C-alpha positions in Angstrom: 196.5 184.8 -156.4 197.5 187.9 -154.4 194.4 189.7 -153.5 193.9 193.5 -153.3 190.9 194.5 -150.9 188.7 197.6 -150.6 187.0 198.7 -147.1 183.8 200.1 -147.7 183.2 203.0 -145.3 179.6 203.3 -144.3 178.3 205.9 -142.0 175.3 205.9 -139.8 174.5 207.9 -136.5 174.9 206.4 -133.1 172.2 208.4 -131.6 169.1 208.3 -134.0 167.1 211.6 -134.0 163.4 211.2 -134.2 162.5 211.7 -137.7 159.4 213.2 -139.1 157.6 209.9 -139.4 158.4 208.8 -135.8 157.5 212.0 -134.6 154.0 211.9 -136.4 153.6 208.4 -135.0 154.5 209.4 -131.4 152.0 212.5 -131.6 149.0 210.1 -132.9 149.7 207.4 -130.2 151.4 209.2 -127.4 153.4 206.1 -126.9 157.0 205.9 -127.7 158.3 203.1 -130.2 159.4 199.7 -128.5 163.0 198.8 -128.3 162.4 196.4 -131.2 160.8 199.2 -133.2 163.7 201.5 -132.4 166.5 199.0 -133.5 164.4 198.6 -136.8 164.5 202.3 -137.3 167.9 202.4 -137.0 168.5 199.4 -139.1 166.7 201.5 -142.0 168.9 204.5 -141.1 171.9 202.1 -142.1 170.2 201.0 -145.1 169.4 204.6 -146.2 173.2 205.7 -145.7 174.4 202.7 -147.5 172.2 203.3 -150.7 173.0 207.1 -150.5 176.6 206.1 -150.4 176.8 203.4 -153.1 173.6 202.9 -155.2 174.6 204.3 -158.5 171.4 204.0 -160.2 169.4 206.6 -158.0 169.4 209.2 -160.8 168.2 206.9 -163.4 165.5 205.5 -161.2 164.4 208.8 -160.3 163.8 209.8 -163.9 162.7 206.5 -165.2 160.2 205.5 -162.2 160.0 208.6 -160.0 161.8 206.7 -157.3 163.0 208.5 -154.2 165.3 207.3 -151.9 164.1 209.5 -148.8 160.5 208.7 -149.7 160.8 205.0 -149.9 162.8 204.8 -146.6 160.2 206.9 -144.7 157.6 204.7 -146.4 159.3 201.8 -144.6 159.7 203.3 -141.3 156.0 204.3 -141.3 155.3 200.6 -141.8 157.3 199.8 -138.7 155.7 202.1 -136.5 152.2 201.4 -137.5 152.4 198.1 -135.8 153.4 198.0 -132.2 153.4 194.0 -132.3 155.7 194.0 -135.4 157.7 190.8 -135.7 161.2 190.1 -137.3 159.4 188.7 -140.3 157.2 191.6 -140.6 160.4 193.7 -140.6 162.0 191.3 -143.4 158.7 191.9 -145.5 159.1 195.6 -145.0 162.6 195.6 -145.9 162.0 193.6 -149.1 159.3 196.1 -150.1 162.0 198.8 -149.9 164.3 196.9 -152.1 161.6 195.8 -154.4 160.8 199.5 -154.8 164.0 199.8 -157.0 163.1 197.6 -159.7 166.7 196.6 -159.6 167.7 192.9 -159.9 170.9 193.5 -158.4 169.6 194.7 -155.1 168.4 192.3 -152.7 168.1 191.5 -148.8 168.6 188.4 -147.4 167.5 187.0 -144.1 169.1 184.4 -141.6 166.5 181.5 -141.9 166.3 178.0 -142.5 162.5 177.5 -143.2 161.7 176.7 -146.7 159.2 174.6 -148.7 159.4 173.1 -152.1 157.3 171.1 -154.7 159.0 168.8 -157.0 157.9 170.3 -160.4 158.3 173.5 -162.5 155.8 175.3 -164.5 155.9 177.8 -167.5 153.4 180.3 -168.2 152.2 181.3 -171.5 149.6 184.0 -172.0 147.9 183.2 -168.6 147.9 179.6 -169.0 150.5 177.4 -167.1 152.0 174.2 -168.2 154.5 171.6 -166.5 158.0 171.8 -167.8 159.7 169.6 -165.4 158.7 166.8 -163.0 160.9 165.0 -160.6 159.8 161.4 -161.3 161.9 160.1 -158.1 159.4 162.0 -156.1 156.4 162.1 -158.5 156.0 158.7 -159.9 153.3 158.2 -162.6 151.1 155.9 -160.5 150.8 158.8 -158.1 151.1 162.0 -160.1 149.8 160.7 -163.8 150.5 163.9 -165.6 153.0 164.6 -168.0 155.4 167.7 -169.3 153.1 169.7 -171.3 150.1 169.0 -169.2 148.3 172.1 -167.9 148.0 173.3 -164.4 144.6 174.8 -163.7 144.3 175.5 -160.1 146.8 175.6 -157.2 145.3 174.9 -153.7 141.8 175.8 -155.0 142.9 179.0 -156.7 143.5 179.8 -160.2 147.2 179.4 -160.9 147.3 183.0 -162.8 146.0 184.5 -159.6 148.6 183.0 -157.3 151.2 183.8 -159.8 150.1 187.6 -159.8 149.8 187.6 -156.2 153.4 186.4 -155.9 154.7 189.0 -158.3 153.2 191.7 -156.2 154.0 190.3 -152.6 157.6 189.0 -153.4 158.7 191.2 -156.2 157.1 194.5 -155.6 155.2 194.2 -159.0 152.1 196.1 -158.5 150.7 195.8 -162.1 152.5 199.1 -163.5 155.3 197.2 -165.0 153.2 195.6 -167.8 154.5 195.7 -171.1 158.4 196.6 -170.0 161.1 194.3 -169.6 161.1 193.8 -165.8 157.4 192.7 -166.0 158.5 189.6 -168.1 161.1 188.7 -165.9 159.1 189.2 -162.7 156.6 186.8 -164.4 159.4 184.1 -165.0 160.6 184.5 -161.3 157.1 184.2 -160.1 156.7 181.0 -161.7 159.8 179.7 -160.1 158.7 181.1 -156.9 155.4 179.2 -157.0 156.9 175.8 -156.1 160.0 177.0 -154.2 159.4 179.1 -151.1 162.2 180.6 -148.8 162.9 183.8 -147.2 161.3 185.7 -150.2 157.9 184.6 -148.9 156.2 186.0 -145.9 154.3 182.8 -144.9 156.0 179.5 -145.7 153.4 176.6 -146.7 153.6 173.2 -145.3 151.1 170.2 -145.5 148.9 168.9 -148.2 148.0 170.8 -151.4 145.5 170.2 -154.1 146.4 170.6 -157.8 143.7 170.8 -160.5 145.5 169.5 -163.6 144.3 168.7 -167.4 146.3 166.1 -169.4 146.7 166.8 -173.1 145.2 163.5 -174.0 143.2 161.2 -172.4 143.7 157.4 -171.8 143.0 156.4 -175.3 145.4 159.1 -176.6 142.6 161.5 -177.9 142.4 165.4 -176.9 141.4 165.8 -173.3 139.0 168.3 -171.8 138.3 166.8 -168.5 140.5 168.2 -165.3 141.4 165.9 -162.6 142.6 166.8 -158.9 146.1 165.5 -157.4 147.2 166.0 -154.0 150.8 166.6 -153.1 152.7 167.5 -149.8 155.0 170.5 -149.4 158.5 169.4 -148.8 158.8 171.5 -145.6 162.0 172.3 -143.8 161.1 174.2 -140.4 162.9 177.5 -139.0 165.6 176.6 -136.5 166.4 180.3 -135.8 163.5 181.6 -133.1 162.2 184.9 -133.3 162.9 186.3 -129.7 161.2 189.7 -130.6 163.6 191.1 -128.3 166.5 193.7 -129.0 169.7 193.0 -127.2 172.0 195.6 -128.6 172.0 198.5 -130.9 174.6 199.1 -133.9 178.3 200.1 -133.3 179.3 202.0 -136.4 182.9 200.7 -135.7 181.8 197.1 -136.5 180.1 198.1 -139.9 181.8 196.2 -142.6 181.6 194.5 -146.2 180.4 190.9 -146.3 183.3 189.0 -144.7 184.8 192.2 -143.7 186.8 192.9 -147.1 186.0 193.0 -150.9 188.4 192.0 -153.6 188.7 194.8 -156.1 188.5 192.2 -159.0 185.3 190.7 -157.6 182.7 193.2 -158.6 180.2 190.5 -159.8 177.7 190.8 -162.4 175.0 188.5 -160.9 171.4 189.3 -159.7 171.3 190.1 -156.0 168.7 186.9 -155.5 171.3 184.6 -157.1 172.2 182.8 -153.8 168.5 182.6 -153.0 167.7 181.4 -156.5 170.7 178.8 -156.3 169.4 177.3 -153.2 165.9 176.9 -154.4 167.0 175.4 -157.5 168.8 172.7 -155.4 165.7 170.5 -155.1 165.4 170.3 -158.8 168.9 169.6 -159.9 168.3 168.1 -163.4 165.9 170.7 -164.5 166.9 172.0 -167.8 164.9 175.3 -166.9 167.0 176.2 -163.8 169.1 179.5 -164.1 172.6 178.4 -165.0 171.9 174.9 -166.1 174.5 173.3 -168.3 171.8 172.1 -170.5 168.8 174.3 -171.6 165.4 173.5 -172.4 166.1 173.9 -176.3 165.8 170.5 -178.0 168.7 169.3 -180.6 168.4 171.5 -183.6 169.1 168.7 -186.2 170.9 165.5 -186.9 174.2 165.7 -184.6 177.2 164.9 -186.2 179.5 165.3 -183.2 178.7 166.1 -179.6 181.0 167.2 -176.8 181.7 164.6 -174.0 179.8 164.8 -170.5 183.1 166.0 -169.0 183.1 169.1 -171.0 181.8 172.0 -169.1 179.8 173.2 -172.0 177.0 171.6 -173.9 178.2 171.7 -177.3 177.6 169.8 -180.8 177.7 170.0 -184.4 174.5 169.4 -186.5 173.1 169.3 -190.1 170.4 171.7 -191.0 167.8 171.1 -193.7 170.1 172.3 -196.3 172.9 169.8 -195.1 175.1 172.7 -193.7 177.1 172.0 -190.6 176.2 174.4 -187.9 177.8 174.7 -184.4 175.9 174.9 -181.1 177.3 175.8 -177.9 175.5 176.7 -174.5 176.9 179.4 -172.3 174.9 178.7 -168.9 176.5 181.3 -166.9 179.8 183.4 -166.5 180.8 182.0 -163.1 184.1 180.2 -164.1 187.8 180.9 -165.1 190.7 180.1 -167.1 190.0 176.1 -167.4 186.7 177.0 -169.0 188.1 179.6 -171.3 190.6 177.0 -172.6 188.1 174.3 -173.0 185.7 177.0 -175.1 188.7 178.2 -177.1 189.4 174.4 -178.1 185.5 174.1 -179.0 185.8 177.1 -181.2 188.9 176.1 -182.9 187.1 173.1 -184.5 183.9 175.0 -185.0 185.9 177.4 -187.1 187.2 174.9 -189.2 184.0 172.8 -189.7 181.0 175.1 -189.4 179.0 177.7 -191.7 177.4 179.2 -188.5 177.1 179.1 -184.6 174.3 179.2 -182.5 175.1 180.3 -178.8 172.4 179.3 -176.4 172.4 181.9 -173.5 168.9 181.6 -172.2 168.3 181.7 -168.4 172.2 182.7 -167.9 172.4 184.6 -164.2 175.8 186.3 -165.2 179.0 186.1 -163.4 182.6 187.6 -163.8 183.1 190.4 -166.1 186.7 189.2 -166.8 185.5 185.6 -167.8 182.9 187.2 -170.1 185.5 189.4 -171.7 187.6 186.4 -172.3 184.8 184.4 -174.1 184.1 187.5 -176.2 187.4 187.9 -177.1 187.4 184.6 -179.2 184.6 186.1 -181.4 186.5 189.4 -181.9 187.8 189.9 -185.5 188.8 193.3 -184.4 188.9 195.0 -180.9 185.3 195.2 -179.2 184.2 198.3 -177.6 183.2 197.6 -173.9 180.4 199.3 -172.0 181.2 202.2 -169.7 180.3 202.5 -166.3 179.2 205.6 -163.8 180.2 204.4 -160.4 179.6 205.4 -157.0 183.0 206.0 -155.0 184.1 206.9 -151.6 187.2 207.5 -149.8 187.8 203.9 -149.4 188.3 203.4 -153.0 190.3 206.5 -153.4 192.7 205.3 -150.8 192.8 201.8 -152.6 193.4 203.5 -156.0 196.3 205.3 -154.5 197.9 202.4 -153.1 197.5 200.5 -156.3 199.2 203.3 -158.3 202.0 203.1 -156.0 202.2 199.3 -156.2 202.2 199.2 -159.9 204.6 202.0 -160.7 207.2 199.5 -160.4 205.9 197.1 -162.8 207.8 197.4 -166.2 207.2 194.2 -168.0 204.8 191.3 -168.2 206.5 189.0 -165.9 206.5 191.5 -163.2 202.7 192.1 -163.8 201.9 188.3 -163.3 204.1 188.4 -160.4 202.3 191.3 -158.7 199.0 189.4 -159.4 200.2 186.1 -158.3 199.0 184.6 -161.6 198.6 184.8 -165.2 195.0 185.7 -165.3 191.9 186.7 -163.7 189.1 184.4 -164.4 190.8 183.7 -167.9 191.5 187.4 -168.7 195.2 187.6 -169.3 197.5 189.6 -166.9 200.2 191.5 -168.6 201.9 194.8 -168.7 199.3 196.5 -171.0 196.5 195.5 -168.5 198.5 197.2 -165.9 198.4 200.4 -167.6 194.9 200.2 -168.1 194.1 199.4 -164.6 196.5 202.5 -163.5 194.4 205.0 -165.8 191.2 203.5 -164.0 192.7 204.2 -160.7 193.9 207.7 -161.5 190.4 208.2 -163.0 189.0 207.4 -159.6 191.3 209.9 -157.7 190.7 212.6 -160.3 186.8 212.3 -160.0 187.1 212.5 -156.4 189.4 215.6 -156.1 186.8 217.2 -158.5 184.2 216.6 -155.8 182.4 213.8 -157.5 181.2 210.8 -155.7 179.4 209.7 -158.9 181.7 209.5 -161.5 181.4 210.2 -165.4 181.3 207.1 -167.5 184.5 205.1 -167.7 185.4 201.6 -168.8 185.5 199.2 -165.8 189.1 198.6 -164.6 190.1 200.9 -167.8 189.3 197.9 -170.1 188.0 199.8 -173.0 188.7 197.0 -175.6 188.3 193.5 -175.7 191.3 192.4 -177.9 191.2 189.4 -180.4 192.0 186.3 -178.4 195.3 184.6 -179.0 193.8 181.2 -177.9 191.4 180.9 -180.7 189.1 182.8 -183.3 185.7 182.2 -184.6 184.7 184.3 -187.6 181.5 182.9 -188.9 178.0 184.0 -188.4 176.7 183.9 -184.8 173.0 183.7 -183.7 172.7 184.4 -180.0 169.6 183.1 -178.2 168.3 185.4 -175.0 165.5 185.6 -172.8 164.1 187.3 -170.0 166.0 185.4 -167.3 169.3 186.7 -168.6 170.8 188.9 -165.7 173.6 191.2 -165.4 176.6 189.3 -167.2 173.6 187.7 -169.2 172.8 191.1 -170.2 176.3 192.4 -170.8 177.3 189.7 -173.2 174.6 190.2 -175.9 174.9 194.0 -175.4 178.6 193.7 -176.4 178.0 191.3 -179.3 175.3 193.5 -180.5 177.0 196.7 -180.2 180.1 195.6 -182.0 177.9 194.1 -184.7 179.2 190.5 -184.2 176.1 188.6 -183.5 172.3 188.4 -184.5 170.3 188.2 -181.4 167.0 186.2 -181.2 164.6 185.5 -178.4 163.2 188.0 -175.7 164.6 191.0 -174.2 167.1 190.4 -171.4 166.3 191.2 -167.6 168.2 194.6 -167.6 170.4 194.3 -164.7 173.2 196.9 -165.9 175.8 197.3 -163.5 178.1 195.4 -160.9 177.0 194.2 -157.4 178.4 195.1 -154.1 177.3 193.2 -151.0 177.1 194.3 -147.5 176.6 192.8 -144.1 176.3 194.4 -140.4 176.1 193.0 -136.9 172.2 193.0 -135.8 169.6 190.9 -134.0 166.8 191.7 -136.7 167.8 188.4 -138.8 169.3 190.4 -141.7 172.0 188.4 -143.0 173.2 190.6 -145.7 171.9 192.9 -148.7 173.5 194.0 -152.1 173.4 197.3 -153.9 174.2 198.1 -157.4 177.6 200.1 -157.5 177.4 201.3 -161.2 175.1 201.9 -164.0 176.5 200.8 -167.3 176.1 202.7 -170.7 176.1 201.1 -174.1 177.8 202.8 -177.2 174.8 204.6 -177.9 175.1 205.9 -174.3 171.7 204.2 -173.3 171.6 202.3 -170.0 171.3 198.6 -169.7 169.5 199.1 -166.5 165.8 198.3 -167.0 166.0 198.4 -170.7 167.9 195.1 -171.1 168.9 194.1 -174.6 166.4 193.9 -177.4 166.6 190.9 -179.7 167.1 191.7 -183.6 164.6 188.9 -184.0 161.9 188.5 -181.4 160.4 185.3 -180.5 157.9 184.4 -177.7 157.4 181.0 -176.4 154.2 179.5 -177.2 151.7 176.8 -175.8 152.7 174.5 -178.5 156.1 175.1 -177.5 155.9 173.9 -174.0 153.5 171.0 -174.9 155.5 170.0 -177.8 159.1 170.1 -176.7 159.6 173.5 -178.0 159.5 172.2 -181.8 158.1 175.8 -182.7 161.2 177.6 -181.2 163.6 175.2 -182.8 161.9 175.5 -186.3 162.1 179.4 -185.7 165.8 179.2 -184.8 166.6 177.2 -188.1 164.4 179.8 -190.2 166.6 182.8 -189.1 169.8 180.9 -189.4 168.8 180.2 -193.1 168.1 184.0 -193.2 171.3 184.9 -191.9 173.3 182.6 -194.1 171.5 183.6 -197.2 172.1 187.5 -196.5 168.4 188.2 -195.7 168.9 189.2 -192.2 
């Protein structure tokens, strides 16, 4: 496919003037900052300028959390100057503290590092108690680790598990306890539970060697309720650091070499994924078959009834037909993520054709969905559209680069007069399954003209506008599903995982059950720059989206129509309570009570 690219223009000063924090530090110590500290300060100037130019939610964060860019950057600089022996790992933690201060799951910083450590299990917390939800029996055979899924983890290396989780929330996610009760706190909790047994560049100190766990089985050897705890010792699966911290700065920034990741950015690759997604993907690699992983093909939800038909393993979707307690045929499909394209859309359409003919209702399982491509998301949503769906609007940060590109697109597209020419211009018939045609070109032209008009009016932060001009999701020509839909969500649904339920709810097409989504409400931009500080790349949120009621998705997420909180019995009993509640809500929907 022919690609169109944007260069992001980022500006930093070559000669860094001493800021207030630096001057204050020198007046206290009478010592100039070291060469390494100077480079860190310049790097923070680069981060500041990037956020100032491209971070769209700044105003929202200031209103919602009293967050201020200058204040947080100066705080980071003060931390650099406070430690004359500051190391690169120290600096990475300082940077991470700044990024965490935004309370934004799209922003993240990634270090150049190989060091990591993992343990072959995963836990789930319920009201301060923690239970095993996955055990890798290839590494934890029963004769070595005699505990089962649903058994309780009490202590982690001699400390209460809950204390360790709260420490991770604070140190690695910036959660200082002030988020209690909001959407971010539940998401931070779930992420901290993942990080407990998967440590990489998000962690200041990577553990290694033996670790002692204190666990309690649900039942004793005779099958009776158990109250006794037992210790078990495991060893961290540790991978050492190959990139040595020389603690020496060898060159400073040259603004002529500043660039976006890989130098260029595809206009149609404004992804809706959390900034931590590459990191989370690498962490989950050691538990490839875990149904609690983000984006896993099969979720932790058990089969909902008697299976009548099931999709083959070759199908990219976990899907089946089942009979509920009233012998009604219900469909189930799992949407694990939105990182896919036309082949997956076609497979999904074929499934929905069959489900339309045979089912009374559909359960869409979207829990633990990290997001992905907006075009793929729109393509799936179109199959459920009985009339054109309204899409969220975005307020976007723009610069000269996007204005120049918009002008170039208008010139290029001015010669397109039919569907065939539109496809030729893009080198294909679709973008991630979304059809390319003459009408899409007209929408895209309106989007480009909007960017130019906003800039000409002196706006670097636009008024709300539909992304790429796509204001409506039209009824799919491939398939149409018209029956009732129950959409399952939770606190680990990010970005695209926020947008899909928002669209379905705003257009009154589905009832949502579960927990509030994470609230990552915009598209993400990635940036890299040459440096000797071990900073690989970082991401910022380039837009802030508004729903049809004009409220942002950022931090607020999507609230369910029917809330459900995972219980201790769920994690100890294969989620039977969750399953029964889903069936109960389905019955209410089908009988017109919801």
